C-alpha positions in Angstrom: -6.3 -22.9 -3.7 -10.0 -21.3 -3.8 -10.7 -18.3 -5.3 -10.0 -15.2 -3.7 -13.2 -12.8 -4.5 -13.7 -8.7 -4.1 -17.2 -8.3 -1.3 -20.6 -8.0 -3.4 -22.6 -4.5 -3.8 -24.2 -3.4 -0.2 -26.2 -0.4 0.8 -23.5 2.1 1.8 -22.2 2.2 5.6 -20.8 4.8 7.7 -17.6 2.8 8.1 -14.5 3.2 5.9 -11.2 1.9 6.3 -8.6 4.3 7.7 -6.3 3.6 4.5 -9.2 5.2 2.3 -8.3 8.5 2.1 -8.3 10.2 -0.8 -5.1 12.8 -0.7 -1.3 12.7 -0.7 -0.8 9.5 -1.6 2.0 7.2 -0.4 4.1 8.7 2.1 7.0 9.6 1.6 10.7 11.2 3.9 10.6 14.5 2.6 14.6 14.7 2.0 15.1 11.0 0.7 12.1 11.1 -1.1 12.2 7.2 0.2 8.6 5.5 0.5 7.6 4.2 4.4 6.4 0.8 3.5 4.0 -2.1 5.8 3.2 -0.8 8.3 4.5 2.5 8.3 2.2 3.3 5.7 -0.6 2.6 7.4 0.3 4.3 10.5 1.1 7.6 8.8 -2.2 7.4 6.5 -4.1 6.3 10.0 -1.9 10.2 11.6 -2.4 12.2 8.9 -6.4 10.9 8.3 -6.8 12.0 11.7 -5.5 15.6 11.5 -6.4 16.4 8.1 -3.1 16.8 6.7 -2.9 16.3 2.9 0.4 16.3 2.0 2.6 13.1 2.1 6.3 14.3 3.2 7.0 13.1 6.4 10.7 13.4 8.5 12.2 13.0 11.7 12.4 16.8 14.3 16.7 16.7 12.9 16.0 16.1 9.1 13.4 19.1 9.2 16.4 21.4 11.6 19.1 20.7 8.7 16.5 21.4 6.4 15.8 25.6 8.1 12.5 24.4 8.9 11.4 23.9 12.3 8.7 21.8 13.8 6.1 23.9 15.9 6.1 23.5 19.7 3.3 21.5 20.6 2.9 19.0 17.8 2.6 15.2 18.4 4.9 12.8 16.2 4.5 9.7 14.7 6.6 6.3 15.4 7.5 4.5 12.4 9.4 1.4 12.7 13.1 0.5 11.2 15.2 -2.4 10.7 19.0 -2.2 11.9 21.6 -5.1 10.7 23.6 -5.3 14.5 26.4 -8.0 12.7 27.3 -5.1 10.2 27.1 -2.3 13.4 29.4 -4.5 15.3 31.7 -5.7 12.8 32.1 -2.0 12.0 31.6 -2.7 8.3 29.9 -0.3 5.5 29.3 -2.8 3.2 26.6 -5.9 2.9 29.1 -8.6 1.2 29.6 -10.3 5.5 30.3 -13.5 6.6 28.5 -13.3 9.6 24.7 -13.8 9.6 22.7 -10.6 9.9 20.7 -9.6 13.1 18.1 -7.3 12.2 16.4 -5.7 15.3 13.2 -3.1 15.4 14.0 0.4 16.0 11.7 3.2 16.5 11.8 7.0 15.2 9.3 10.0 15.2 8.6 11.9 12.6 6.5 14.7 11.7 4.1 16.0 8.8 5.5 19.1 6.7 2.4 20.4 7.8 3.6 20.7 11.7 6.7 22.1 10.2 7.2 26.2 9.9 9.6 26.8 6.7 8.8 23.9 5.0 10.4 23.8 1.5 7.6 23.5 -1.6 7.6 19.5 -2.9 9.0 19.5 -6.0 6.8 19.7 -8.8 5.4 16.7 -10.5 5.0 16.2 -14.0 1.7 16.8 -15.7 0.8 13.3 -16.8 -1.7 14.9 -20.3 -4.4 11.3 -19.6 -7.1 11.0 -17.6 -6.7 8.1 -14.8 -8.7 5.2 -16.4 -6.6 5.2 -19.2 -3.3 5.2 -16.9 -4.7 2.5 -15.1 -5.8 0.5 -18.0 -2.0 1.0 -19.3 -0.8 -0.6 -16.2 -3.5 -3.5 -16.2 -2.4 -4.5 -19.3 1.3 -4.1 -19.2 0.9 -7.2 -16.3 -0.7 -9.8 -18.9 -2.8 -10.7 -16.5 -6.0 -13.0 -18.1 -8.8 -11.2 -17.1 -12.0 -12.5 -18.1 -16.0 -11.0 -17.6 -17.5 -13.0 -15.0 -20.5 -13.2 -12.4 -18.1 -12.0 -9.8 -14.8 -10.5 -8.9 -12.3 -13.0 -7.9 -8.7 -14.6 -9.2 -8.9 -18.1 -9.9 -5.7 -19.9 -8.7 -6.5 -23.1 -10.6 -6.8 -21.4 -13.9 -4.6 -18.3 -12.6 -7.3 -15.8 -14.4 -8.6 -12.7 -12.4 -12.6 -12.9 -12.8 -14.5 -9.3 -13.2 -18.3 -8.2 -13.8 -18.8 -5.9 -16.4 -17.6 -2.6 -15.9 -20.6 -0.7 -16.1 -21.7 -2.3 -13.0 -19.6 -0.4 -11.1 -20.7 2.8 -9.1 -17.3 4.8 -10.3 -14.1 4.5 -11.8 -12.1 4.6 -8.9 -14.3 1.3 -7.8 -13.9 -0.2 -10.4 -9.7 0.8 -10.1 -9.6 -0.5 -6.7 -11.5 -4.3 -7.4 -9.5 -4.9 -10.1 -6.1 -3.8 -8.1 -7.3 -5.8 -5.2 -7.5 -9.0 -7.6 -4.2 -8.1 -9.0 -3.0 -8.5 -5.9 -4.0 -12.0 -5.3 -2.6 -12.8 -8.8 0.6 -12.1 -7.4 0.4 -14.9 -5.0 1.2 -17.4 -7.1 4.4 -19.3 -6.9 6.0 -18.5 -10.4 5.4 -14.4 -9.1 5.9 -14.1 -5.0 5.3 -17.2 -4.0 3.8 -15.7 -0.9 2.6 -18.7 1.1 0.9 -17.9 4.2 0.1 -21.7 5.3 3.3 -21.7 8.5 2.2 -18.1 9.6 -1.1 -18.0 9.7 -2.5 -21.9 9.8 -6.2 -22.3 9.0 -6.7 -18.4 9.0 -4.8 -18.2 6.0 -8.1 -17.0 3.8 -9.2 -14.1 6.0 -4.7 -12.9 5.6 -4.8 -13.2 2.0 -7.9 -11.0 2.0 -6.1 -8.4 4.0 -2.9 -8.0 2.1 -5.0 -8.3 -0.8 -7.4 -5.0 0.4 -4.1 -3.2 1.7 -2.2 -3.5 -1.4 -4.7 -2.5 -3.5 -4.7 0.6 -1.6 -0.7 0.7 -1.5 -1.5 0.4 -5.5 -3.7 3.0 -6.5 -1.8 5.9 -4.0 1.4 4.7 -5.8 -0.5 5.6 -9.3 -2.0 8.5 -7.7 -5.6 7.0 -8.1 -7.4 8.4 -4.5 -8.9 4.5 -3.5 -12.6 4.6 -2.6 -14.1 3.0 0.0 -17.0 -0.5 -1.7 -20.4 0.0 -0.1 -20.4 -3.2 1.5 -16.6 -2.3 3.3 -18.2 -2.7 7.1 -19.4 -6.4 6.3 -16.6 -7.1 4.1 -14.3 -6.4 7.0 -15.5 -8.6 9.0 -13.9 -12.0 7.8 -10.3 -10.4 8.9 -11.3 -8.5 11.4 -11.0 -11.5 13.7 -7.6 -12.5 12.5 -6.1 -9.1 13.7 -7.9 -8.9 16.7 -6.7 -12.7 17.7 -2.9 -11.5 16.7 -1.5 -8.2 17.6 1.4 -9.0 14.3 -0.9 -10.0 11.9 -1.4 -6.3 10.4 2.4 -5.9 10.5 2.9 -9.0 8.8 -0.3 -8.4 6.3 1.0 -4.9 5.9 4.6 -6.2 4.9 3.4 -8.9 2.2 1.3 -5.8 0.6 3.6 -3.9 0.0 6.0 -6.1 -1.5 3.4 -6.9 -3.8 2.7 -3.3 -4.7 6.3 -3.2 -5.4 5.8 -6.2 -7.6 2.9 -4.5 -9.6 4.8 -0.8 -9.5 7.4 -2.6 -12.2 4.1 -3.0 -14.8 3.5 0.8 -13.3 6.6 2.6 -14.6 7.1 1.6 -17.9 3.0 3.1 -18.6 3.7 6.5 -16.2 7.1 7.2 -18.4 4.9 6.7 -21.4 2.5 8.7 -20.7 4.6 11.6 -19.6 6.4 11.4 -22.7 3.3 11.1 -25.2 
């Protein structure tokens, strides 16, 4: 497999990806606490950015109403997708253990942000972590045990199963450093002894572009999960040109990539949890 590299430095551009929003973290259901994954993460981030929402909580009209809150008249909701197992419904079962093969069908639901609602319950207070963002990120990276060596550019080398990263002093900000390393860590998850992410069948000759898109989305998901705001790379417009044709020619590519990116982020979050717990207890 070829090395998977991050973009190189260049002058800033005016266009940045919509998932570089800097507020709210990962969108989650206001009452179940469940984090929205895959394409739903992107849909809610984009909707929040467009409308200026700083709150990460979303819920359906019915869920808000059941809590005594009221969606304001004229507010437009945002569609999210979920999958329903028709085989369970047909059999009238409630257990996941069944003889019949599952038959999943996509369904849409409409959710509203807490900023669109009157009488919104206050969000639960999160425990303060008495460390800065870079130490927290460093603990997370160390917990992965990924091999990281200094190199001329940032990339992941599958043949060596190691990440190459330029000196930290070469980065313009702490957020830029974290974003680049998170990008390479998502590439690191694709190996057979980790997530075994196989893209050839789905993307044929565009595997490299698809993997880069997965890493770009995954790094944003990872940083948001850690409570760090991702920072746009100064050369994003040129960098994205590598995978934009894939999305343009294949409308489902973004959905597939977002799903794979969420899986990679969840894999990495398993390393982040012990680091977070230790920081809170310190």
